[in-house]
N, C-alpha and C positions, 0 to 999 in steps of 0.2 A: 544650610539645614535648619538654622534657628536654634533657639534654646529649648531643647527637649526637656520635659518635666516629668518627674516621677514622684509619686506620693506613696509612702509606706504607712499603712494603717496598722497600728500595734507596734510602733517603732521603738518602744522602750522594752519590749520583750526580748527573748533570747535570739530568735531568728531575725527579728526586726532590727536589732542593733548590729548584727553581722551584715545585714543588707545595707543599712545606712553607711557603715564603714566602707563597704565595697563600692557602692555608688559614689560616695564622696571622694574616693580615691581617683575616680575619673579616668583611669588608664585603660580600662577594658570596655567602657560603654560611652555612647555619645550623649549622655545626659549631663546637663549643666545646672539645672534648677532642681533641688532636692528638698522635699518637705516630709514631715512625718506627723501622724496623728496619734494621740495618746489619751488614755482615760485618767490615769493617775499622773501626778506632777512628775515631769521628766527629771531625772537626777542631774545635778549640776555638772558632774563629771562627763556625762554624755553631751550636754550642751556645749561644754568647753571644747570637747574633742571635735565637734561639728559646728564651728562658728558660722558657716555659710549656709546651713540648713535651717529652714523655717520649721517651727513646731506649733501644733494646734491642738487644743483640747477638744475632744469629740466624744459625745455620748452615743454609742451605736444603737441603744434602745430607742431614743427619741429622735436622733438625727441632729441634735443640737451641736453646733460647731461647724457643720459643713458649709454654711453660708459664709463664715469667716474665711474658709479656705478659698471659696470662689472669689471673694473680694480681694484677698491679699496675694493669692498664689495663681488663681485662674484655673482653667481646666487642665488637669494633668493628662499627659499622653498615655501614661501607664500608672495604674494603681495596683499595689501589691497588698492584699489583705491577709495579715498575719494575726489579727485580733481574734481571740476566742476565749470562752470559758472552757478550759481544757482539762479540768480535774473531773474524771468520771463520777466520783462520789458526790461532788458538789452539784453536778447536773442532775443526779438522781434526787437529791434533796430539794432542788429548786428547778424543776423542769421549765417553768415560765422564763426564768432568767436564761437558761441554756438556749431556748428557742429564740429569745429576743436578741441575744448577743451573737450566737453562732450562725443564725440565719440572717445575712446582712441586708435586710430589707431597706433600711434607711440609706445605706451606702449605694445600693442599686438605684433607688429612687433618685438620689442626688446625681448620679452619673447620667441617668436618663433625662435630667433637667437641662443638660447642655444640648444645644442645637448645632447641627453641622457635623463636624468631625467626630468620630467615635473614639472612646477611650478603651484601651485594653485592660481588662480586669484579670489579674492573676490571683487566684484564690487558693489559699492553703487549707487542706482539710484539717490540719492540726498544726499549731506552732509550738506545742509543748516540748520542753527540753528534757523532761524526766521520762521515765518508762511508761508509755501509755498502756491502758488496760483494754482497749478495744479500737475498732475502726468501723467503717460502714460495712465491712465484710463480716459474715457470720462466723467464720473460723472453723470450718469443718473439713477443710482440705488444705493443700499446700500450693504456693505460688499462684495466687489469683491473678487473672487477667482483668483488664478494665471492663470488658463486656460481660464478665460473669455476674450472675444474679447477686444482688446485695440485699441482705436481710439483717439490718442492725439489731443487736441484741439488747440495747438499752438506750436511755435518753440521749446520751452523748452521740452515739452513732446515728440515732434518728435525726438529731439536729443537724448533723453534718450532711446527711442525705437530703434533707429538706433544703439546705443551702445549695447543694448541687442542682436540685430541681429548679429553684428560683433563678439561679444564674443562667442555666441553660435555656430557660423559657424567656427571660427578660433581656438578657444582654446580647448585643450583636457580636461582640468579640470578647472571648474569654479563654483562659487556660486554667483548668481545675487540676491541682496537684494533690494526689492522695499520698501524703507523706507518712513514713514509718517513724520509729524513734529517731529523733535528730540529736546528734551528739557532736562534741568537739570542744575547742578551747572556750574559756570564759569570755564574757563580753567586756566592752569598754567600761561600762558600769556594771559590776557583778549583779546578776539576777538573784532575787531572794529565794532561791529554791535549789535543791540538790540537782546537779547535772549527773547523768547516769554513770559515765566513766569515772568521773572524779569521786563520786560517792562509793562505787565499788572499790576503787583504789584505796580510799581512805579507810574503809572498814577492814579490808584485807591487811593493810599496813599495821593495824593494831594487834594482829596476831591472834585474834579470837575467831572461833568457828562461827560461820554465818550461813544461814539457809538461803538457797537460791532455787528457783523453780527449774525443773528439768523438762517440763511438758507444756511450756508456752513458747511459741516461736514467732520471731519478728525478723525484719530485714533492716537493721539499723543503718542510717545514712549519715555520712559525714556532713557537717553543716556547710562547709565550703563547697561541697558538691551541690547542695540545695541552692546556694547563692549563685553558683555557675549556671544552673538550669534557668533560674529566674532572669539572670542577666542576658542569656542567649535569647529567651523569649522576648524580653523587653527590647533588646537591640534589633532583632528581626522586625519587630512591629514598626519601629520608627524609621528603619532604613528600607524595608521592602513594602510596607503598607498593604500586605495581602491579608485577607480575612483569616481570623484565628478562632477556631472553635475546637478546643482540645480537652480531653480528659486523660490524664497520664498518672500511672503509678510512679511514685518517687521514693524509692528505697535503695538500700545498698544491694550488692550482688550476693550476699551471704545470708542464709537462713540460720539463725542462731537462737538458742534458748538462753535463759538467764544464766544457767550453769556454764554454758559455752562462752558467754560474755565474760564471766568471772575467770574462767580458765585462761582465756586469752590475756587478760590483764595480769594474772598471776605469772604466766609464762614470760611476759615482757618484763615485769618487775622483779622476777625471781622469788615470788612469794611461795610459801608452802601450800601446795595444791590441796592438801588434806584439810585446809581451813574451809574449803568449799563443801557444804553439806547439801546434796541434792534432795529436794522435797517436791511433792506434787502440789500444783497450784490449788487443787481441791482441798488441801489440808489447811488452807488459810481463807477466812471469810473476809474478803475485801470490801464487802458492802455493796458490790455491784457485780452483775454477771459479766464474765470475761471470756472471750473466745480463746480456744487453745492454739490456733494457728492462723495468723493473718499475714503470712509471708506473701510477697508479691512478685509477679513476673514483671520485670522492667524492660523487656526487649523493645516495647513500643517507644519508650523514652529514649533509649539508646539510638534506635533507628531514626526517630523523628528529629531529635536535636543534636545527634552526634556527640552526646555527653555520656561518658561511662563512669559511674561512681566508683571510687576506690574500694578495695576490700576492707572488711571490718578490722582485720589485724593492722593493716597499714594506717587506717584512720585512728585507731587507738594509739599507735606509736606517735603519730603527729599530735594527738591530743595531749598525751602525757609529756611530750617534749616541750610543750609551752608552759610558762609559769602560771 
């Protein structure tokens, strides 16, 4: 079969590190050569944990760094793009940066430069580990399907939709995964931002009353389920070599509000549930328009890949069980 190659773009981020760890393990995929691209300097702890993985500095805006990957690593069989400017407020402040980073023009151009065999591009609609404020969906009903009309309500959503259009138009083989809140255990090298479950757990543990929205709904997905989906897609590509052009919702099976998320953690930990103060999202000015409900129908994902994400409660138990 040869040495199959996978490149993780955004490898120092939350999902990127979990993917690198899973692919480097090598027990569930046929990949032998692993590399990752990063914008900031990769932490030494991550490099030490992955001694056989190559790392490359890449600027997604300009495309600088992709030539080095071509020279040292060659054409990857699979590229997973986790890189994004994923803070909605930051996207509103700097729309140009949001578009230039979140719409992977330089990455797609680089992939098209290879002649002969095609590379499978697996593109994440978001790689953020904290609670997202929006998606490409407008947020006016529940359990969206992939074919429902998308009308993004702000810059972040618009950039994600433009990325989908670019990839669909230019790439021969791709899988676009519209992910919800991604949660789970900390990474090899801890990411410098709050993780949703860990943050809620920490504030409730202090015994102070905390406000949580009761009227914004998501379908949080356990990070190792996201990894499993990506590994199935990648493995099928190198073993079956059949064309792939997919758009899939990637969320958990449960539609939950911030209040319900906090209540689940309180139940598992034994915290006083009266610490959870339900408030409306409209009572807080987050500096960016946010849809009320972007819960997703994941039946196509389950049917297509035979992967069923675990329940939110089970995912929280696994998350809190890890140090």
